[in-house]
C-alpha positions in Angstrom: -72.2 4.8 -25.4 -72.8 7.5 -28.0 -69.3 8.9 -27.3 -67.8 5.5 -27.7 -69.5 5.1 -31.1 -68.2 8.5 -32.2 -64.7 7.6 -31.2 -64.9 4.3 -33.1 -66.2 6.1 -36.2 -63.4 8.7 -35.9 -60.8 5.9 -35.6 -62.3 4.2 -38.7 -62.3 7.4 -40.7 -58.7 7.9 -39.7 -57.8 4.4 -40.8 -59.5 4.9 -44.2 -57.8 8.2 -44.8 -54.3 6.9 -43.9 -54.9 3.8 -46.1 -56.0 6.0 -49.0 -52.9 8.1 -48.6 -50.8 4.9 -48.6 -52.5 3.9 -51.8 -51.7 7.2 -53.4 -48.1 6.7 -52.4 -47.8 3.2 -53.8 -50.2 3.2 -56.8 -50.8 6.9 -57.7 -54.0 8.8 -58.2 -55.4 6.4 -60.8 -55.0 3.5 -58.4 -57.1 5.2 -55.7 -60.6 3.9 -56.3 -63.3 3.1 -53.8 -63.2 -0.6 -54.8 -59.4 -0.8 -54.4 -59.5 1.0 -51.1 -62.3 -1.3 -49.8 -60.2 -4.3 -50.7 -57.1 -2.9 -49.0 -59.1 -2.3 -45.8 -61.0 -5.6 -46.0 -64.3 -3.8 -46.2 -67.3 -4.3 -48.4 -67.7 -1.4 -50.8 -71.1 -0.6 -49.3 -69.5 -0.4 -45.8 -67.0 2.1 -47.1 -69.8 4.3 -48.5 -71.2 4.6 -45.0 -68.2 6.8 -44.2 -67.6 8.5 -47.5 -70.6 8.9 -49.8 -68.5 9.3 -52.9 -64.9 9.4 -54.2 -65.3 13.2 -54.2 -66.0 13.1 -50.4 -62.9 10.9 -49.9 -60.7 13.3 -52.0 -61.9 16.2 -50.0 -61.0 14.4 -46.7 -57.5 13.6 -48.1 -56.9 17.2 -49.3 -58.1 18.5 -45.9 -55.5 16.2 -44.3 -52.7 17.4 -46.6 -53.5 21.1 -46.1 -53.6 20.5 -42.4 -50.1 19.1 -42.6 -48.9 22.0 -44.7 -50.4 24.4 -42.1 -48.8 22.5 -39.2 -45.4 22.6 -40.9 -45.6 26.3 -41.5 -46.6 26.9 -37.8 -43.9 24.6 -36.6 -41.3 26.5 -38.7 -42.6 29.8 -37.3 -42.4 28.4 -33.8 -38.7 27.5 -34.3 -38.0 31.0 -35.6 -39.9 32.8 -32.8 -38.2 30.7 -30.2 -34.8 31.7 -31.6 -36.0 35.4 -31.7 -37.1 35.1 -28.1 -33.7 33.6 -27.0 -31.8 36.4 -28.9 -34.0 39.1 -27.4 -33.6 37.7 -23.9 -29.9 37.6 -24.3 -29.8 41.2 -25.5 -32.1 42.3 -22.7 -29.9 40.6 -20.1 -26.7 42.2 -21.5 -28.3 45.7 -21.7 -30.5 45.6 -18.6 -33.4 46.8 -20.7 -36.8 45.0 -20.9 -37.2 42.4 -23.6 -39.5 44.4 -26.0 -37.6 45.0 -29.2 -39.3 44.7 -32.6 -38.3 41.9 -34.9 -35.2 42.6 -37.0 -35.1 42.7 -40.8 -33.3 39.3 -40.8 -36.0 37.8 -38.5 -38.8 39.2 -40.6 -37.3 37.7 -43.8 -36.5 34.4 -42.0 -40.2 33.9 -41.0 -41.3 34.3 -44.6 -38.6 32.0 -46.1 -39.3 29.3 -43.5 -43.0 29.4 -44.3 -42.3 29.0 -48.1 -39.6 26.3 -47.6 -41.9 24.3 -45.2 -44.2 23.7 -48.2 -41.2 22.6 -50.4 -40.1 20.1 -47.7 -43.5 18.6 -47.5 -43.6 18.2 -51.3 -40.2 16.5 -51.2 -40.9 14.0 -48.4 -44.6 13.4 -49.0 -44.7 13.2 -52.8 -48.0 11.4 -53.1 -49.8 14.1 -51.0 -48.2 16.9 -53.1 -49.1 15.0 -56.2 -52.7 15.0 -55.1 -52.7 18.8 -54.8 -50.9 19.1 -58.2 -53.4 16.8 -59.9 -56.4 18.6 -58.6 -55.0 22.1 -59.1 -52.9 21.7 -62.2 -54.8 19.2 -64.3 -57.4 21.0 -66.6 -59.9 18.2 -66.0 -62.4 18.7 -63.2 -61.6 16.1 -60.6 -63.8 17.6 -57.9 -67.3 19.1 -58.4 -67.4 22.7 -57.2 -69.9 22.0 -54.5 -67.9 19.0 -53.3 -64.7 21.1 -53.1 -66.4 24.0 -51.1 -65.3 22.7 -47.7 -61.7 23.2 -48.8 -62.0 26.9 -49.4 -61.6 27.9 -45.7 -58.4 25.7 -45.5 -57.0 27.4 -48.6 -57.8 30.8 -47.2 -56.1 29.9 -43.9 -52.9 28.8 -45.6 -52.9 31.9 -47.8 -53.4 34.1 -44.7 -50.4 32.4 -42.9 -48.2 33.2 -45.9 -49.7 36.7 -46.2 -49.0 37.3 -42.5 -45.4 36.3 -42.9 -45.1 38.8 -45.8 -46.6 41.5 -43.6 -44.1 40.7 -40.9 -41.2 41.1 -43.4 -42.6 44.5 -44.5 -43.0 45.7 -40.9 -39.5 44.6 -40.2 -38.2 46.7 -43.1 -37.0 43.6 -45.1 -39.6 44.2 -47.9 -41.2 47.3 -49.5 -44.9 47.7 -48.8 -47.3 45.9 -51.1 -50.5 43.9 -51.2 -49.7 40.9 -49.1 -52.5 38.6 -50.3 -51.5 39.1 -54.0 -47.9 38.5 -53.1 -48.9 35.3 -51.1 -50.7 33.9 -54.2 -47.8 34.8 -56.5 -45.2 33.3 -54.1 -47.1 30.1 -53.7 -47.7 29.8 -57.4 -44.1 30.2 -58.2 -43.0 27.5 -55.7 -45.8 25.2 -56.9 -44.7 25.6 -60.5 -41.1 25.0 -59.8 -41.8 21.9 -57.8 -44.0 20.4 -60.5 -41.1 20.8 -63.0 -39.3 18.1 -61.0 -41.3 15.5 -63.0 -39.2 16.5 -66.1 -36.1 15.2 -64.3 -37.4 11.7 -64.9 -36.9 12.2 -68.6 -33.4 13.5 -68.3 -34.3 17.1 -68.7 -31.4 19.2 -67.4 -31.8 22.4 -65.4 -34.9 21.5 -63.3 -33.1 20.7 -60.0 -35.4 21.5 -57.1 -32.6 22.4 -54.7 -31.3 25.0 -57.1 -34.4 26.5 -58.6 -36.5 27.0 -55.5 -34.0 29.5 -53.9 -33.7 31.3 -57.2 -37.5 31.6 -57.5 -37.8 32.9 -53.9 -34.9 35.3 -54.3 -36.1 36.7 -57.6 -39.6 37.5 -56.2 -38.3 38.9 -53.0 -35.7 41.1 -54.7 -38.5 42.5 -56.8 -40.4 43.3 -53.6 -37.6 45.2 -52.1 -35.3 42.7 -50.3 -31.6 43.2 -50.4 -29.3 40.6 -52.0 -26.8 40.5 -49.1 -29.6 39.9 -46.6 -31.1 37.1 -48.7 -27.7 35.5 -49.0 -27.3 35.7 -45.2 -30.7 34.4 -44.2 -31.4 31.8 -46.8 -29.1 29.1 -45.4 -30.7 29.4 -42.0 -34.1 29.2 -43.5 -33.1 26.0 -45.4 -31.7 24.5 -42.2 -34.9 25.1 -40.3 -37.0 23.7 -43.2 -34.9 20.5 -43.1 -35.4 20.4 -39.3 -39.1 20.2 -40.0 -38.6 17.0 -41.8 -37.7 15.4 -38.4 -41.1 15.3 -36.7 -39.7 14.3 -33.3 -37.6 17.4 -33.2 -40.4 19.8 -33.9 -41.4 22.3 -31.2 -45.0 22.8 -30.4 -46.6 25.5 -32.4 -48.8 26.5 -29.5 
């Protein structure tokens, strides 16, 4: 009986979170209130507070979901790259008769990094409300979440940072980048992408030169060239990374990241 109650509670929380994300999509951040959400769900406001004690708690749950999806996209992209690497290594081993134990190539190391970065861009493009929530809470100078309320998000942010830092380290080990502090680079890389994506809003006002499809590759290439990548290699690998990132936008085609 206890387990059944827990399952019902989990299902209710899932419904609340998904409805809140839908409200974000249709009505924006300002339209997401506890009262509006309760009405959408057909709940009394008091009933909703049994699941989320405050709007802060709800926002933390939404951000947790969004960051989960970012992490899942990154891992799914890495899974695609690694499957291709494994297939290439197996083919080479079969041709040479040697065991399948070669290190990753420079192209593969760079591809892992680019796919991780572009996975975030694809999420921002196809889940604009979720990206908007991150942008609002990070980019707006007003304090939308109390520090203590936001504390549960810190491990998630660190985990995403470590995924990107690990991809940077793979690129260094493969010889595609010069050695450097991977965590600093991860923050700079993410900040550059985040900033460029947020410029997309200016396009609504007819501002020229802020096209996402053009500026994101330029941003990535500029940073990676500064960290030791070669122009020819970037030109060779970028189209494949972009194709894999687009593949991530098709959930049914994603491989398992296990």
